N, C-alpha and C positions, 0 to 999 in steps of 0.2 A: 387533320392527318390521321390515317388509320393506325390502330394499335399494332405493334409487331406481333407476328404469329408466335406460337409456343416454340416452333423450331428455330425461329430467328432469335428469340430470347435465349434459348439454350445455347445456340451458337455464340451469341455475344458473351454469355457467362463463361463458356469454355475458353474464349479468347482472353478473358480477363483473369482467368485463373493463373496463379504462379505457384505450381506445386513445390518447387525448390524453396521459394520464399516461405510458404506455409509450413514446411517441415522445419526450417531453421528459425523462423521468426513468426510467432503467432500474431503479434501486433507490430506494425511498422508505419510510422507517419513521417511525412516530409513537408516541412514548412507549414504545418497545420496551424491555422490562425482563425480566431473567432472574435469579431468586433460587433458589439451589439449596437442597436440604434441609439443615438445619442453620443456615440463615439467611444464607449467604454471598451477597452481592449482586454478581453478576458484571457485569451491564449495567444501567444505571440511567436509564430515561426517555430513550432515544436517539431523536433526531429527525435522520435522515440523508437527504440527497438526492444521488443520483449522476446527473449529466447524461448523456444518451445521447451516445456517441461520445467520451467522455473517457477518459483514463488516470487513474483515481482512486486516490490513495494513502490507505490507511487506516493512520494512523500512531499509534504509542504504544509505551511500554516493554512488555517481556514481562509478562504478567499484567494488562494494562490492560483486557481484555475484548474484544480484537479477534477471537480465534478463536471465542469463544462467540457473538459477533454473527454471524459468517459461518455458523456451524452453524445458527443460527436462520433466516438468510436462505435457506439451502439446504434447509430443512425437516428437518434431522437431529435437532433438538430443538425442543420447544414453548416459546414464550415464556411467562413468568408473566403478563404483561399487555402491552398495546400491540399495534400492528399492523406488518406488514411486507409490502410489495408488491414483487415482482420481475417485470420485463417487464409491468407493469401488472396483475398478478394477485396475489391474497392467498396468502401462504405461512404455514403448510405446506399449506393446503387444496388449492392448485393445483399441488402438486409434480409430478404426472404430466404436466401440460401444459407446465410451465416447464422442468424439468430437461433434457429433450432439446435445448433451445436454449442450455444453459449448459455450459461446460467448467470443471472445478474441480480444483484441487490444494490439498487441505486437510490440514494436519498430516502432510505427507509422503505419498508414494504407497504404496498397499498392493500388494505384489508377491509373486509366487511365486518364491522363491529358486532352486528347482530348474529353472525354465524360463529360457530365453534372453530377452533384452530383446525380440526380435522376437516370440517366442511369447507373452510377457505381453501385448503389444499386440494380437495376434491374438485372445486370449481376451477382452480388453476390448471389442474391436470386435464379436465374436460375441455378446456380452451385450446389444448395442444392437439393439433390435427394428427400428429404422429404418434400420440399416446394410445396404447391398446386399452380400451375400456374394460376388458375382462380381467386385467391385472391392476386396475386403478387403486383399489382399496389396499392391496398389498404394498404397492409403491408408496402410497401416502403413509401407511403405518411405518414402513422402513425409514422414510425421511424424517418423520416425527421422532422416532427412536434415536436416529443418528444425531439430532440436535438437542436431545434431552428433554423433549416435550411430550413424550408418550403419556405421562401421568396427567398432563393438563390438556390433552387432545379434545376433550369434551367441553372445555370451558369456553365461554364467549370471548371472542377476540378483544372486545372493548374492555374486558376485565384484565387483560394481559398487561404486565408491566412493559416499559420500553425495551428492556432486555429480552423479555419473552417474545415481543413483536419482532425484534431483530432475529431471533432464533427461527421464528416461523417464516420470515422472509428468506432466510438461508435454506430452510427446508424446501421451500417452493423452488429455489434454484437447483436443488439436488434431486428433484423428482425423476429426472432422466440423466443418464450418463452424459457428461459434457466434456468437450475438448478444452474449453476455456471457461473459467469461472471469474466473473468480474464483481468485486466486492467493494462498495464505497462505505468506509468507516464501519466495518462489520461488528466491532466490539462496542459500538456506541451504546451506552446505557447498561452495559453488563457489569456485574460485580466481579471482583478479582478472580473468583473461582470460575465464573462463566467465561471470562476472557481466556483463562488457561484452557478451558475445554474447546473453545472455538479455535484457538491456535493449534491445539492438537489435531482437531478435525482438518484444518487447512493442510497440516503436514501430511496427514493420512491421504488426503485427496491428491496431493502432489506426488506421493509415493506410488499412487495408482496410475500416474501418467497424465493427470489433469494439470494444465497450466493455470496458475492462480494469479490474477492481477488484483492487488490489494491496495486500495487508496486509504491513506491514514495521515493524521497529523501527529501521531504518537511515535516518537523516535524509538522508544523501547520496544514497541510492538514490531516495527520493521526489523529491528536488529535481532529480535528473538526468532522470528519465523521466516524471514525472507532470504533467498539466495542472491537476488539482484535487486537493485533499487534505482530510482531516478529522483532527483531533488528539484522541486519547482518553487519559485518565488516570484510573486507579482506577474504571473502569467508566462514566465520564461523558464526554460530548462537550464538548471545550473550545472548538473552533472548526472551521469548514469553509468552503471557498471555493476560488477559483483560487489556485494556488501562488504566483504573483507577487503577488497581493493580500495573502496571509498574511504573506509576507516584508516587504512594504512597510509593514505595520502596525507593525513594530518598528523602532526606531532602530538604525542601524549603529554600528560601533565607530570611535572616533577613533584614528587611527594616526599616530604621529610617528616619523620616522626621523632619528637624530641620533648623533653620536659622543659625546654626553654623556647617556647613558640614565639614569644615577642621578639627576642634577640635574633632568632632564626629568620623571622620575617624581615627584619631590618637588613640583615646580611644578604639575604636573597635578593632584595630590591637593589642593593648596592651592586650586586653581581649581574644585574640586567634581567632578572626573572620578572616576568610581567604577570599582571592579574593575581597578585599574591593574596591568598585567603587563609585564615586561621580557624581551625575547628578543633578545640581542645588541644591535644598534644600533636595535632597533625597540621602541617603547613604545606599548601600546594600552590603551584603557579605554572605559567607557561615557560618552558625551558629557554634559556638564552642561546645565542649562537655559539658561545665558547664551549670548550671541553667541560663536561659536567664534573670531571675529576677535580678541576680547578675550583668549581663551586663548592664541592664537598670539602676541599682543603681550606677554603676561606671560612666555612662554618666552624671547622675544628680550630683554626687559628684564632677565631673570635671567642672560643670557650664554649661554643654550643655543643651540648652533649647529644650527638647524633645516634639515635637508636635504629633508624631506618632511612634509607636514601634510595629511592627507586624512580624510574621513568615508567609511569603506567601506560598501558596500551591505549591508544586513542579510541574513542567511541565514535559512533555515527554522529552524535551531537557535536563532538569536537570538530569533525569533518564539516558539518553544516556551518558552524560558526566561522571556521577558516575560509569556507568557500563564499559565504554571503556577507560576512562581517557583522552579522546580527544574531541575537539569541533566537531560541525556538520556543514557541508557546506550547509546551507539552500538555498543558491542561485544557487547551482548546479555547 
């Protein structure tokens, strides 16, 4: 069969565009599924919607299907079934049209160890057919500075720490202005200061209008930087929405401050408080269904000296546990 002409390809691309979808949703999947040979179901019927302009956290334990999903979104692997649209176009069919508008850092950067950080970026930029060679060095210098690697630009990449390699990969994704930035565990290997700097950079990019799709297994990371999130477990989507709404869907923990923590714990258990834990003079637990004023009255009646009695706001971790019935491995 003859290859389609350029005009036919352009016509097909035009028919596949969904401008309204692209403006509202940068990523949209329907029933997206990936089953590997041997029967392993990595992603199971994923319906995901990423609003334009959001910092979207793709959250789940290692092995939950996050990276497989990203690889399908970027056209690196074919889905078994279902559909994925990125920037309003079907993937992987529209890979050539979509990827120049997307910066990505997936499963760590691929680097030439014998080249300096600067020379790695020069090669990345030279491989981009849309990049103007006359401004290449200026773009590379700006990207290195943006991720805090200007001082180490001349150092061989093989001598970079894991965190420095992550920064260099992020710099490669930032060589050109992007409508969408896809980051798979971008703070992996970074020290706390480096993590703060990358989070600040993500917020800055979002304020400039770039949609950021951030995959992570770190609940704290998602909660600090993301406006929206989706929770994955065992290849399935558990929930998605605004981060504040996800946390609001779970009840917070009851916290009692008292010099009588042992007695307070006993009374709280009697009153139906679950998962009671004691840490010094602080006793916490899952609030019961009954009126909390009655719980407080029971503590006082039992002679517990109550110095503090509060219902703390639920965190994203509380929401995850409530939704899945399991804890979350925040250490990876």
